[in-house]
Backbone as a printed PyTorch tensor [residue, N CA C, xyz], in Angstrom:
tensor([[[  1.2590,  16.3740,  -8.6960],
         [  2.3530,  15.4800,  -8.1110],
         [  3.7710,  16.3850,  -7.8860]],

        [[  3.9400,  17.8560,  -8.3370],
         [  5.1010,  18.3160,  -7.8390],
         [  5.3040,  18.8120,  -6.6550]],

        [[  4.2880,  18.5820,  -5.7250],
         [  4.6400,  18.6520,  -4.0380],
         [  5.0870,  17.5820,  -3.4260]],

        [[  5.4020,  16.5550,  -4.1910],
         [  5.9930,  15.1960,  -3.8310],
         [  7.2470,  14.8670,  -4.4230]],

        [[  8.5470,  14.6680,  -4.0940],
         [  9.3530,  14.0980,  -4.6470],
         [  9.5020,  13.0020,  -5.4250]],

        [[  8.7420,  11.9550,  -4.5820],
         [  8.5630,  10.4680,  -5.6140],
         [  7.1160,  10.0280,  -4.9650]],

        [[  6.7810,   8.9800,  -5.5850],
         [  5.4530,   8.1990,  -5.3020],
         [  5.4120,   7.6700,  -3.8010]],

        [[  6.6920,   7.3670,  -3.3990],
         [  6.7250,   6.8720,  -1.6370],
         [  6.6440,   7.6940,  -1.2130]],

        [[  6.7970,   9.1460,  -1.1100],
         [  6.7500,  10.4800,  -0.4580],
         [  4.9200,  10.7110,  -0.3500]],

        [[  4.3030,  10.4360,  -1.6560],
         [  2.8780,  10.6450,  -1.4560],
         [  2.2800,   9.5840,  -0.8380]],

        [[  2.7990,   8.1740,  -0.8870],
         [  2.0220,   7.0270,  -0.1930],
         [  2.2310,   7.3990,   1.2490]],

        [[  3.4380,   7.8150,   1.7930],
         [  3.5950,   8.0210,   3.1080],
         [  2.8920,   9.1440,   3.7870]],

        [[  2.4850,  10.4120,   2.8290],
         [  1.4390,  11.4760,   3.2430],
         [  0.1240,  10.8650,   3.6300]],

        [[ -0.2450,  10.0460,   2.6220],
         [ -1.5830,   9.4210,   2.4130],
         [ -1.5450,   8.4320,   3.6220]],

        [[ -0.5720,   7.8700,   4.1390],
         [ -0.6850,   6.7820,   5.3000],
         [ -0.7480,   5.5970,   5.1640]],

        [[ -0.4420,   5.2260,   3.9450],
         [ -0.4120,   3.6750,   3.7260],
         [  0.8510,   3.0860,   3.5210]],

        [[  1.8150,   3.6230,   4.1390],
         [  3.1870,   2.9030,   4.1230],
         [  3.1250,   2.3660,   5.6010]],

        [[  3.4650,   1.2090,   5.6190],
         [  3.1720,   0.7830,   7.0390],
         [  4.9390,   1.0790,   7.7090]],

        [[  5.0550,   1.0930,   8.9710],
         [  6.1380,   1.5670,   9.5080],
         [  7.1410,   0.3060,   9.9370]],

        [[  8.3290,   0.3320,  10.0450],
         [  9.1580,  -0.5720,  10.2690],
         [  9.8360,  -0.2860,  11.5040]],

        [[  9.9950,  -1.3700,  12.3260],
         [ 10.5890,  -0.9670,  13.5620],
         [ 11.0260,  -2.4570,  13.7760]],

        [[ 12.3280,  -2.9910,  13.4910],
         [ 12.8280,  -3.8150,  13.9460],
         [ 14.3150,  -3.8650,  15.0020]],

        [[ 14.2250,  -4.7290,  15.9570],
         [ 15.4090,  -4.7520,  16.7260],
         [ 15.6700,  -6.2960,  17.0010]],

        [[ 16.9420,  -6.5220,  17.1140],
         [ 17.4740,  -7.8890,  17.2030],
         [ 16.5040,  -8.8670,  16.6610]],

        [[ 15.9410,  -8.7650,  15.3590],
         [ 15.4080,  -9.5660,  14.4030],
         [ 13.9730,  -9.8390,  15.1260]],

        [[ 13.3740,  -9.0730,  15.9880],
         [ 12.0220,  -8.8040,  16.3690],
         [ 11.3130,  -7.8520,  15.7140]],

        [[ 10.2740,  -8.0550,  14.8660],
         [  9.6170,  -6.9090,  14.0800],
         [  8.5880,  -6.5200,  15.2040]],

        [[  8.3880,  -5.1270,  15.3210],
         [  7.5560,  -4.5950,  16.3610],
         [  6.2610,  -3.8420,  15.4640]],

        [[  5.6810,  -3.0140,  16.0030],
         [  4.6480,  -2.2610,  15.3130],
         [  4.7090,  -1.7910,  13.8980]],

        [[  3.9660,  -2.3610,  13.0590],
         [  4.0950,  -1.9960,  11.6870],
         [  2.7770,  -1.3120,  11.0890]],

        [[  2.0050,  -0.7500,  12.0530],
         [  0.5990,  -0.0080,  11.9330],
         [  0.6890,   0.9700,  10.7220]],

        [[ -0.1660,   1.4570,  10.0950],
         [ -0.0970,   2.5300,   9.2750],
         [ -0.8300,   3.9690,   9.9540]],

        [[ -0.2120,   4.8980,   9.5050],
         [ -0.8240,   6.0420,  10.5740],
         [ -2.1700,   6.7700,   9.8200]],

        [[ -2.5850,   7.4750,  10.2970],
         [ -3.8220,   7.9710,   9.9750],
         [ -3.8820,   8.6900,   8.5300]],

        [[ -2.8590,   9.6920,   8.3810],
         [ -2.9670,  10.3630,   6.9760],
         [ -4.0930,  10.8480,   6.4080]],

        [[ -4.4510,  11.1320,   5.2000],
         [ -5.4630,  11.6440,   4.4740],
         [ -6.4940,  10.2750,   4.3450]],

        [[ -7.6180,  10.8510,   4.9690],
         [ -8.7270,   9.6650,   5.1290],
         [ -9.3390,   9.6740,   3.5870]],

        [[ -9.5310,  10.8510,   2.7850],
         [-10.2230,  10.7330,   1.5840],
         [ -9.4100,   9.9850,   0.5860]],

        [[ -8.0240,  10.5770,   0.4260],
         [ -7.2570,  10.0120,  -0.5360],
         [ -6.7440,   8.4970,  -0.2950]],

        [[ -6.7090,   8.2010,   0.8690],
         [ -6.6690,   6.5920,   1.3910],
         [ -7.8810,   6.0660,   0.9360]],

        [[ -8.9290,   6.5030,   0.7870],
         [-10.2570,   5.6920,   0.3450],
         [-10.1650,   5.6500,  -1.1620]],

        [[ -9.5450,   6.5020,  -1.9390],
         [ -9.7060,   6.3830,  -3.2920],
         [ -8.5740,   5.4550,  -3.5840]],

        [[ -7.3680,   5.6090,  -2.8040],
         [ -6.4420,   4.6030,  -3.1250],
         [ -6.9040,   3.0180,  -2.8330]],

        [[ -7.8260,   2.8750,  -1.8390],
         [ -8.1050,   1.4410,  -1.5550],
         [ -8.9060,   1.0660,  -2.5110]],

        [[ -9.9770,   1.9990,  -3.1340],
         [-10.9050,   1.4130,  -4.3190],
         [ -9.8560,   1.1620,  -5.6080]],

        [[ -8.8360,   2.0870,  -5.7020],
         [ -8.2000,   2.0110,  -7.0690],
         [ -7.3850,   0.4720,  -6.8490]],

        [[ -6.8450,   0.1390,  -5.5830],
         [ -6.3290,  -1.1900,  -5.3330],
         [ -7.1380,  -2.4170,  -5.3790]],

        [[ -8.5960,  -2.1750,  -5.0210],
         [ -9.4370,  -3.3820,  -5.3290],
         [ -9.6860,  -3.4140,  -6.6740]],

        [[ -9.7560,  -2.6060,  -7.3890],
         [ -9.9440,  -2.4500,  -9.1240],
         [ -8.9310,  -3.2040,  -9.7190]],

        [[ -7.5050,  -2.9220,  -8.8110],
         [ -6.4660,  -3.4140,  -9.5780],
         [ -6.4020,  -4.7830,  -9.3970]],

        [[ -6.6470,  -5.4220,  -8.3100],
         [ -6.5350,  -6.8910,  -7.9220],
         [ -7.5550,  -7.7030,  -8.5030]],

        [[ -8.5610,  -7.1500,  -9.1780],
         [ -9.5980,  -7.8910,  -9.9010],
         [ -9.2280,  -8.7390, -11.0250]],

        [[ -8.1360,  -7.9760, -11.7970],
         [ -7.5860,  -8.5870, -12.9450],
         [ -6.8900,  -9.6860, -12.6070]],

        [[ -7.0940, -10.6900, -13.2720],
         [ -6.4090, -12.1540, -12.5090],
         [ -4.9180, -12.3020, -12.8770]],

        [[ -4.3880, -11.6120, -13.9620],
         [ -2.9770, -11.6520, -14.2190],
         [ -2.3200, -10.6700, -13.9680]],

        [[ -2.7990,  -9.3470, -13.4900],
         [ -2.2030,  -8.5250, -13.3300],
         [ -1.3120,  -8.2560, -12.1670]],

        [[ -0.2370,  -7.4980, -12.3200],
         [  0.9810,  -7.4530, -11.6030],
         [  0.3230,  -7.2210, -10.0790]],

        [[ -0.5100,  -6.6740,  -9.7940],
         [ -1.0130,  -6.2650,  -8.4420],
         [ -1.8790,  -7.1650,  -7.9720]],

        [[ -2.6200,  -8.1480,  -8.7140],
         [ -3.3740,  -9.2480,  -8.4510],
         [ -2.4000, -10.4330,  -7.7920]],

        [[ -1.3570, -10.6620,  -8.7370],
         [ -0.3440, -11.4400,  -8.1120],
         [  0.2920, -11.5050,  -6.8730]],

        [[  0.6910,  -9.7190,  -6.6750],
         [  1.2650,  -9.6080,  -5.4670],
         [  0.3000,  -9.4090,  -4.4380]],

        [[ -0.7400,  -9.4220,  -4.4260],
         [ -2.0310,  -9.1930,  -3.7300],
         [ -2.1640, -10.6590,  -3.0720]],

        [[ -2.1470, -11.8520,  -3.9710],
         [ -2.3700, -13.2500,  -3.6500],
         [ -1.2350, -13.8460,  -2.7910]],

        [[ -0.0240, -13.4410,  -3.0190],
         [  1.1490, -13.6140,  -2.4830],
         [  1.3030, -13.2280,  -1.1430]],

        [[  0.7700, -12.1030,  -0.9000],
         [  0.7670, -11.4470,   0.4100],
         [ -0.3250, -11.9760,   1.2650]],

        [[ -1.5530, -12.0530,   0.4740],
         [ -2.7690, -12.6430,   1.3310],
         [ -2.5350, -13.9350,   1.7530]],

        [[ -1.7730, -14.7950,   1.0090],
         [ -1.6610, -16.2000,   1.4250],
         [ -0.7090, -16.1490,   2.6940]],

        [[  0.0360, -15.0480,   3.0220],
         [  0.8010, -15.0290,   4.4780],
         [  0.3290, -14.2630,   5.4320]],

        [[ -0.1110, -13.0720,   5.0080],
         [ -0.7650, -12.0350,   6.1610],
         [ -2.0080, -11.9170,   6.0230]],

        [[ -2.7980, -12.5120,   5.1230],
         [ -4.5300, -12.2690,   5.2080],
         [ -4.5170, -10.8510,   4.1680]],

        [[ -6.1160, -11.0520,   4.1050],
         [ -6.2160,  -9.9340,   2.8890],
         [ -6.4500,  -8.5490,   3.0020]],

        [[ -6.7850,  -8.1620,   4.3090],
         [ -6.9870,  -6.7630,   4.4400],
         [ -5.4630,  -6.0490,   4.6930]],

        [[ -4.4730,  -7.0510,   5.1010],
         [ -3.0710,  -6.5570,   5.0710],
         [ -2.6050,  -6.4120,   3.7320]],

        [[ -2.9010,  -7.4930,   3.1440],
         [ -2.5630,  -7.5970,   1.5120],
         [ -2.9810,  -6.2970,   0.6190]],

        [[ -4.3740,  -6.0590,   0.7780],
         [ -4.8100,  -4.6430,   0.3560],
         [ -4.1020,  -3.5870,   0.5630]],

        [[ -3.6800,  -3.2780,   1.6300],
         [ -2.7100,  -2.2000,   2.2670],
         [ -1.3860,  -2.3500,   1.6720]],

        [[ -1.1910,  -3.5210,   1.4070],
         [  0.2370,  -3.6600,   0.7470],
         [ -0.0200,  -2.9310,  -0.7360]],

        [[ -0.8010,  -3.3430,  -1.4600],
         [ -1.0520,  -2.9210,  -3.1060],
         [ -1.1430,  -1.4630,  -2.8910]],

        [[ -1.6930,  -0.8320,  -1.8560],
         [ -1.7830,   0.5470,  -1.9990],
         [ -0.8480,   1.2790,  -2.2180]],

        [[  0.3140,   1.3870,  -1.6010],
         [  1.1230,   2.1670,  -1.9720],
         [  1.7750,   1.8770,  -3.4710]],

        [[  1.8880,   0.5270,  -3.8500],
         [  2.4510,   0.1800,  -4.9790],
         [  1.6780,   0.8450,  -6.2360]],

        [[  0.4190,   1.0010,  -6.0710],
         [ -0.6820,   1.6200,  -7.0540],
         [ -0.3060,   3.1890,  -7.2770]],

        [[  0.3180,   3.6090,  -6.1160],
         [  0.4860,   5.3120,  -6.3720],
         [  1.7370,   5.2900,  -7.3050]],

        [[  2.8520,   4.1480,  -7.4820],
         [  3.9570,   4.4690,  -8.3400],
         [  3.4120,   4.2580,  -9.7100]],

        [[  2.4940,   3.7660, -10.0880],
         [  1.9290,   3.6660, -11.5310],
         [  1.1630,   4.7920, -11.6790]],

        [[  0.5590,   5.6730, -10.7430],
         [ -0.2800,   6.9360, -11.2890],
         [  0.5560,   8.0290, -11.0280]],

        [[  1.9400,   7.8280, -10.6090],
         [  2.6970,   9.4620, -10.7340],
         [  3.1800,   9.5130, -11.8620]],

        [[  3.6280,  10.8690, -12.2160],
         [  4.2280,  10.7270, -13.8070],
         [  5.5770,  10.4920, -13.8050]]])
């Protein structure tokens, strides 16, 4: 982890941080970039395991986002949150 200053830098390098482009109150593309496919797959698996626990922070966060945005986008929203917990 010493290669990255923060967990956010790691999540950005993996490619799980959605882009933010807003102009005049209109949100434009928020797609994620390609990044490291293998590490992204591992983070996805960890996020799936984290949302299976009923009362965990990640499960509550996932359900809140999934109600508005849908399950796949909610899973991608949980992935950078899980990097914060795994970083020293």
